[in-house]
C-alpha positions as CSV (number, residue, x, y, z in Angstrom):
1,M,-3.8,-66.1,24.8
2,A,-0.4,-63.9,26.5
3,L,2.7,-65.1,27.7
4,D,3.6,-63.3,30.4
5,V,6.3,-60.7,30.0
6,E,9.4,-61.9,31.3
7,T,8.8,-65.5,29.2
8,F,7.6,-63.3,26.4
9,A,10.9,-60.7,26.6
10,L,12.6,-63.7,26.6
11,M,11.8,-65.4,23.1
12,K,11.4,-62.0,21.5
13,D,15.3,-61.9,22.1
14,A,15.5,-65.5,21.1
15,V,13.8,-64.5,17.8
16,T,16.1,-60.8,17.0
17,R,19.3,-63.2,17.7
18,F,17.5,-66.6,15.2
19,V,17.3,-63.4,12.7
20,K,20.8,-61.9,12.8
21,E,22.7,-64.7,13.2
22,K,20.8,-67.3,10.9
23,L,18.1,-65.3,8.5
24,I,20.0,-62.5,6.8
25,P,23.2,-64.7,6.2
26,A,20.4,-67.1,4.4
27,E,19.1,-65.0,2.1
28,D,21.3,-65.8,-0.8
29,V,20.9,-69.1,-0.4
30,V,16.5,-68.4,-0.6
31,E,17.4,-66.1,-3.0
32,E,19.8,-68.4,-5.6
33,T,17.6,-71.5,-5.0
34,N,14.0,-70.5,-4.3
35,D,13.3,-72.4,-1.0
36,V,14.8,-71.6,2.5
37,P,16.5,-74.4,3.5
38,E,15.1,-77.6,5.7
39,A,17.3,-76.8,8.4
40,I,16.1,-73.1,9.0
41,I,12.7,-74.8,8.8
42,E,13.9,-77.4,11.7
43,E,15.1,-74.2,14.0
44,M,11.8,-72.7,13.3
45,R,10.2,-75.7,14.8
46,E,12.3,-75.3,18.0
47,L,11.9,-71.7,18.1
48,G,8.0,-72.3,18.5
49,L,7.4,-69.9,15.5
50,F,4.7,-72.3,13.6
51,G,2.6,-72.2,17.1
52,L,2.8,-68.2,17.8
53,S,-0.8,-68.4,17.4
54,I,-2.4,-71.5,18.7
55,P,-3.3,-71.9,22.2
56,E,-1.1,-73.7,25.2
57,E,-3.3,-76.4,25.9
58,F,-2.8,-77.0,22.1
59,G,0.8,-77.0,22.5
60,G,1.0,-73.3,20.9
61,L,2.9,-70.6,22.5
62,G,-0.5,-68.7,22.8
63,L,0.1,-65.1,22.0
64,N,-1.7,-62.5,22.4
65,M,-2.1,-60.3,19.0
66,S,0.1,-57.6,20.4
67,Q,2.8,-60.4,21.0
68,E,2.1,-61.8,17.9
69,C,2.5,-58.6,15.6
70,E,6.0,-57.8,17.9
71,I,7.3,-61.6,17.1
72,V,6.5,-61.0,13.1
73,H,7.7,-57.3,13.2
74,E,11.3,-59.0,14.1
75,L,10.7,-61.7,12.2
76,C,10.3,-59.5,8.7
77,K,13.5,-57.8,9.5
78,A,15.1,-61.0,7.4
79,S,13.4,-61.5,3.6
80,L,10.6,-62.0,3.6
81,A,10.1,-65.9,2.3
82,F,11.1,-67.1,6.2
83,R,7.9,-65.4,7.6
84,S,5.8,-67.1,5.0
85,V,6.6,-70.7,5.6
86,I,5.1,-70.0,9.6
87,G,2.9,-67.3,7.9
88,T,-0.3,-69.2,7.0
89,T,0.0,-72.3,9.6
90,V,0.5,-68.5,12.2
91,G,-2.8,-67.0,10.5
92,I,-5.3,-67.8,8.2
93,G,-4.4,-71.4,7.9
94,S,-4.8,-72.2,11.7
95,Q,-6.9,-69.6,13.2
96,G,-10.3,-70.6,11.5
97,L,-10.3,-74.0,13.3
98,V,-8.9,-72.4,16.4
99,M,-12.3,-69.8,16.6
100,T,-15.3,-72.1,15.3
101,G,-13.6,-75.9,14.5
102,T,-15.3,-78.9,16.4
103,E,-13.2,-79.9,19.8
104,A,-12.4,-83.0,18.0
105,Q,-11.1,-81.6,14.8
106,K,-9.1,-79.2,16.8
107,Q,-7.4,-81.9,18.4
108,Q,-6.6,-83.9,15.0
109,Y,-4.6,-80.7,14.0
110,L,-3.7,-77.9,16.4
111,P,-1.2,-80.0,18.6
112,R,0.7,-81.0,15.0
113,L,0.4,-77.5,13.6
114,A,1.5,-75.9,16.8
115,S,4.8,-78.4,16.2
116,G,5.4,-77.5,12.5
117,E,5.3,-81.5,12.2
118,I,2.3,-79.9,9.4
119,I,2.0,-76.9,7.7
120,S,-1.2,-75.2,7.0
121,S,-2.5,-73.3,3.9
122,F,-5.9,-71.8,3.0
123,C,-7.7,-72.2,-0.2
124,L,-9.9,-69.5,-1.2
125,T,-8.8,-67.1,-4.0
126,E,-9.5,-69.0,-7.3
127,P,-8.9,-67.4,-11.2
128,E,-12.1,-66.0,-11.1
129,A,-12.6,-65.5,-7.5
130,G,-9.9,-63.0,-5.9
131,S,-11.3,-59.7,-4.4
132,D,-14.9,-60.6,-4.6
133,A,-14.4,-63.9,-3.0
134,A,-18.2,-64.4,-2.6
135,S,-18.1,-65.5,-6.0
136,L,-16.2,-68.4,-5.8
137,R,-17.2,-71.7,-7.8
138,T,-15.6,-74.7,-6.1
139,V,-18.1,-76.5,-4.8
140,A,-18.6,-79.3,-2.1
141,I,-21.9,-81.3,-3.0
142,K,-22.8,-83.7,0.0
143,D,-23.0,-87.6,-1.2
144,G,-23.5,-89.7,1.3
145,D,-21.4,-89.3,4.3
146,D,-18.8,-87.5,2.0
147,Y,-18.7,-84.2,0.6
148,V,-17.6,-84.7,-3.0
149,L,-14.9,-81.4,-4.2
150,N,-14.7,-79.6,-7.6
151,G,-13.2,-76.9,-8.7
152,T,-9.8,-74.9,-8.9
153,K,-7.9,-72.4,-6.7
154,R,-5.2,-70.1,-7.9
155,Y,-2.1,-68.4,-5.7
156,I,-2.7,-71.0,-2.9
157,T,1.0,-70.2,-0.2
158,N,2.4,-72.8,0.8
159,A,-0.3,-75.6,-1.0
160,L,3.4,-77.8,-1.7
161,R,4.2,-77.8,1.9
162,A,1.2,-78.7,3.4
163,G,0.1,-80.8,5.4
164,M,-3.5,-79.6,5.7
165,L,-5.4,-77.2,3.5
166,T,-8.4,-75.5,4.6
167,V,-10.8,-75.4,1.4
168,M,-13.5,-72.4,1.1
169,A,-16.6,-74.2,-1.2
170,R,-20.0,-74.1,-1.9
171,T,-22.4,-76.1,-0.3
172,D,-25.0,-74.6,-1.5
173,P,-25.2,-73.8,-5.1
174,A,-28.5,-72.6,-5.5
175,K,-27.4,-69.9,-3.2
176,K,-25.2,-66.9,-4.7
177,G,-22.7,-65.1,-2.7
178,A,-21.4,-65.9,1.3
179,S,-24.6,-67.7,2.8
180,G,-23.9,-70.8,0.6
181,I,-19.7,-71.0,1.3
182,S,-18.8,-73.5,3.9
183,A,-15.0,-74.9,4.8
184,F,-13.5,-78.3,4.8
185,L,-10.5,-79.2,6.2
186,V,-8.6,-81.1,3.8
187,D,-5.6,-83.3,3.4
188,P,-3.8,-82.2,0.2
189,K,-2.8,-86.3,-0.7
190,T,-6.5,-87.3,-0.9
191,P,-7.0,-88.7,-4.2
192,G,-8.5,-85.9,-6.9
193,I,-6.3,-83.1,-5.5
194,T,-3.1,-82.1,-7.8
195,I,-1.2,-79.2,-6.8
196,S,0.8,-77.4,-10.0
197,K,4.1,-76.9,-9.6
198,A,5.5,-73.4,-7.4
199,D,4.6,-69.8,-9.3
200,D,7.3,-68.0,-10.8
201,K,6.4,-64.7,-9.2
202,M,7.6,-60.9,-9.5
203,G,9.4,-61.2,-6.2
204,Q,9.4,-63.4,-2.6
205,R,11.9,-66.0,-4.1
206,G,11.9,-68.9,-1.6
207,T,8.2,-68.4,-1.2
208,K,5.7,-71.6,-2.4
209,T,2.8,-70.6,-4.1
210,S,0.6,-72.8,-6.6
211,D,-2.5,-73.7,-8.0
212,V,-4.7,-76.1,-5.8
213,I,-7.2,-78.8,-8.4
214,F,-9.8,-80.6,-6.7
215,E,-11.5,-83.5,-9.4
216,D,-14.0,-85.0,-7.7
217,A,-12.3,-85.3,-4.4
218,R,-14.1,-87.1,-1.3
219,V,-13.6,-85.9,2.1
220,P,-15.5,-86.8,4.8
221,A,-18.3,-85.0,6.3
222,S,-16.3,-84.9,9.6
223,A,-14.1,-82.6,7.7
224,L,-16.5,-79.4,7.5
225,L,-15.3,-76.6,9.7
226,G,-17.2,-76.5,12.9
227,G,-19.4,-79.2,11.6
228,R,-22.0,-76.8,10.0
229,E,-22.9,-75.5,6.4
230,G,-22.5,-72.4,5.3
231,Q,-20.1,-70.7,7.8
232,G,-16.9,-70.5,5.4
233,F,-17.0,-67.4,4.3
234,Y,-18.4,-65.7,7.4
235,T,-14.8,-67.6,8.9
236,A,-12.8,-66.5,6.7
237,M,-13.7,-62.6,7.3
238,K,-13.2,-63.3,10.7
239,V,-10.0,-65.0,9.9
240,L,-8.7,-61.9,7.8
241,D,-9.2,-59.5,10.2
242,R,-6.8,-60.9,12.1
243,G,-4.3,-61.6,9.1
244,R,-4.5,-57.9,7.9
245,L,-2.5,-56.9,11.3
246,H,-0.3,-59.8,11.5
247,L,0.2,-57.9,7.8
248,S,0.8,-54.8,9.1
249,S,3.3,-56.2,11.3
250,V,5.0,-57.8,7.9
251,S,5.3,-54.3,6.6
252,T,6.9,-52.6,9.3
253,G,9.5,-55.1,10.0
254,I,10.7,-55.2,6.4
255,A,10.4,-51.7,6.4
256,E,12.7,-51.0,9.3
257,R,15.2,-54.1,7.5
258,M,15.5,-51.5,3.7
259,L,15.7,-47.9,5.9
260,A,19.0,-49.7,8.1
261,E,19.5,-50.4,4.6
262,A,19.5,-47.3,3.0
263,L,21.2,-45.1,6.2
264,A,24.1,-46.9,6.3
265,Y,24.6,-47.1,2.6
266,A,24.0,-42.6,3.2
267,V,26.3,-43.0,5.8
268,E,28.8,-44.6,3.9
269,R,29.0,-43.4,0.4
270,K,30.4,-40.6,-0.2
271,Q,29.8,-38.1,-2.7
272,F,31.9,-34.5,-3.5
273,G,34.3,-35.4,-0.6
274,T,31.3,-36.0,1.6
275,A,28.9,-38.5,3.2
276,I,25.6,-38.6,1.0
277,G,23.5,-38.8,4.4
278,E,24.9,-34.9,5.2
279,F,22.9,-34.0,2.0
280,Q,19.9,-32.2,3.2
281,L,17.8,-33.8,0.4
282,V,19.0,-37.3,0.9
283,Q,18.2,-36.0,4.9
284,A,14.7,-35.9,3.7
285,L,14.0,-39.6,2.4
286,L,15.3,-40.9,5.5
287,A,13.0,-38.7,7.6
288,D,9.7,-39.4,5.7
289,S,11.1,-42.6,5.9
290,Q,11.9,-43.1,9.0
291,T,8.4,-41.0,10.2
292,E,5.7,-43.6,8.3
293,L,7.7,-46.6,10.0
294,F,6.8,-45.0,13.3
295,A,2.9,-44.3,12.3
296,G,2.6,-47.8,10.8
297,T,3.8,-49.2,13.9
298,A,2.5,-47.4,16.5
299,M,-1.1,-47.9,14.4
300,T,-0.9,-51.6,14.3
301,L,0.2,-51.7,18.3
302,D,-3.1,-49.8,18.6
303,A,-5.3,-51.9,16.1
304,A,-3.6,-55.3,18.3
305,R,-4.4,-53.8,21.5
306,K,-7.7,-53.6,20.7
307,Y,-7.9,-56.6,19.2
308,D,-7.0,-57.9,22.6
309,K,-10.0,-56.4,24.4
310,E,-12.5,-58.1,21.8
311,E,-13.3,-55.0,20.8
312,D,-13.9,-54.9,16.7
313,I,-11.4,-53.6,14.8
314,S,-12.9,-54.3,11.3
315,M,-11.9,-51.2,10.1
316,L,-8.6,-50.4,12.0
317,A,-7.0,-53.5,10.2
318,A,-7.9,-52.2,7.0
319,C,-6.3,-48.5,8.1
320,C,-3.4,-50.8,9.5
321,K,-2.6,-53.4,6.1
322,M,-3.6,-50.1,4.1
323,F,-0.6,-47.8,5.5
324,T,1.5,-49.9,6.3
325,T,2.0,-52.1,3.0
326,E,1.7,-49.0,1.4
327,A,4.2,-47.3,3.3
328,A,6.6,-50.3,3.0
329,G,6.3,-49.7,-0.9
330,R,7.3,-45.6,-0.5
331,I,10.3,-46.5,1.2
332,A,11.6,-49.6,-0.8
333,D,11.3,-47.1,-3.0
334,R,12.7,-44.1,-1.4
335,A,15.8,-46.9,-0.4
336,V,16.8,-47.9,-4.2
337,Q,16.4,-43.7,-4.4
338,I,19.1,-43.4,-1.5
339,H,21.5,-45.8,-3.3
340,G,20.9,-44.3,-6.6
341,G,22.3,-46.9,-9.1
342,A,23.6,-49.3,-7.0
343,G,20.3,-49.7,-5.6
344,Y,19.1,-51.0,-9.8
345,M,22.3,-53.7,-9.0
346,S,20.8,-56.8,-7.2
347,E,24.4,-56.8,-5.3
348,Y,22.8,-54.9,-3.5
349,K,19.8,-56.3,-1.4
350,I,17.6,-53.0,-2.0
351,E,16.6,-54.2,-5.0
352,R,15.1,-57.9,-3.6
353,F,13.3,-56.2,-1.0
354,Y,11.7,-53.2,-3.7
355,R,10.2,-56.2,-5.7
356,D,9.5,-58.0,-2.6
357,V,7.2,-55.6,-0.8
358,R,5.0,-55.1,-3.8
359,L,3.2,-57.9,-3.4
360,L,2.0,-56.7,0.0
361,R,-0.9,-54.8,-1.3
362,L,-2.2,-57.5,-2.9
363,Y,-2.4,-60.9,-1.1
364,E,-4.8,-60.9,1.8
365,G,-7.4,-57.9,0.5
366,T,-5.5,-54.8,-2.2
367,T,-5.4,-51.7,-1.3
368,Q,-8.6,-50.9,-3.3
369,I,-10.3,-53.4,-0.8
370,Q,-9.3,-52.0,2.0
371,Q,-10.3,-48.2,1.2
372,L,-13.9,-49.6,0.8
373,V,-13.6,-51.0,3.8
374,I,-12.7,-48.5,5.9
375,A,-15.4,-45.7,3.5
376,R,-18.2,-48.3,4.4
377,N,-17.9,-48.7,7.8
378,M,-17.4,-45.2,8.7
379,L,-20.2,-44.3,6.6
380,K,-22.4,-47.4,8.8
381,T,-21.1,-45.8,11.5
382,Y,-22.3,-42.6,10.4
383,A,-26.2,-44.4,9.5
384,N,-26.3,-45.2,13.1
């Protein structure tokens, strides 16, 4: 999947203009209201942003991974809340369906996801199953032609906006670990499903995360993703490899924005009669940030190109996710430092971004999980 070079360039330019003309001016409204205006979401639909990764045959744009990374990088030069609206549909909420869904399931959901008619949400994390996702406790027990779901999911992005939930549940309680887990495509309006109010978070105001509670929620057997039990966890892992590259571009996009804010301040702010950007210690902070931004962008695009060639990039995706998210945190810290006392004030957006990027090192695999993935791949390669 890929757009031709000329069409992709036009789309990228359109996204860049959208960010500058619509998203950045709306950042304060999002921060104040803790929501993304519906008018902006409608424009995101019109731009085709919900269908970035969905094949053209189902109404999506059909971007390859490299192109998706470039678009996400541009989009994330604005508040991360905007990207969050499309993030689950573009990534973990739809790609399991694209990879392993039945033809009937694809026809039922993908065109509506691509158009933004419905938003998808990915229900994996639980109160006692985060990094150790294979220990999840939500169950889906077969009962005639249905499955009955019971359990609680936590920190589920876009659950309040969703028209489709991809739910990971244990279909064989006797099997511990990954092999007993299956995935289901579930209508959130199904009786027995309760979606809690939005979580109150440190940052990323405008994003919506919630608990999703299943109490004897009955879904048809046709909701079983791919029509096969026991494949859910393995599908999730495939999806997370792609998602980690997506999040790496989220990190480099917001890092570029933070660095631009810091550079502008360094040029404008004067101390001792001169712009602080002329001071060598401030220049060092800028230079270190620029170097890390360049490195993170380059490694992400390199891994994305390998993904497009269908190479195994599990280790590289973990490297990208670990480096870019940690680098975004360091760049945020330096940007606050360059702003000095002003960087601690809500008048300047940098304190907001400082809080926003902290989450990047936690979701879709913490930094520590990435370290384990990387090291285990290294040891496996050495053993072979």
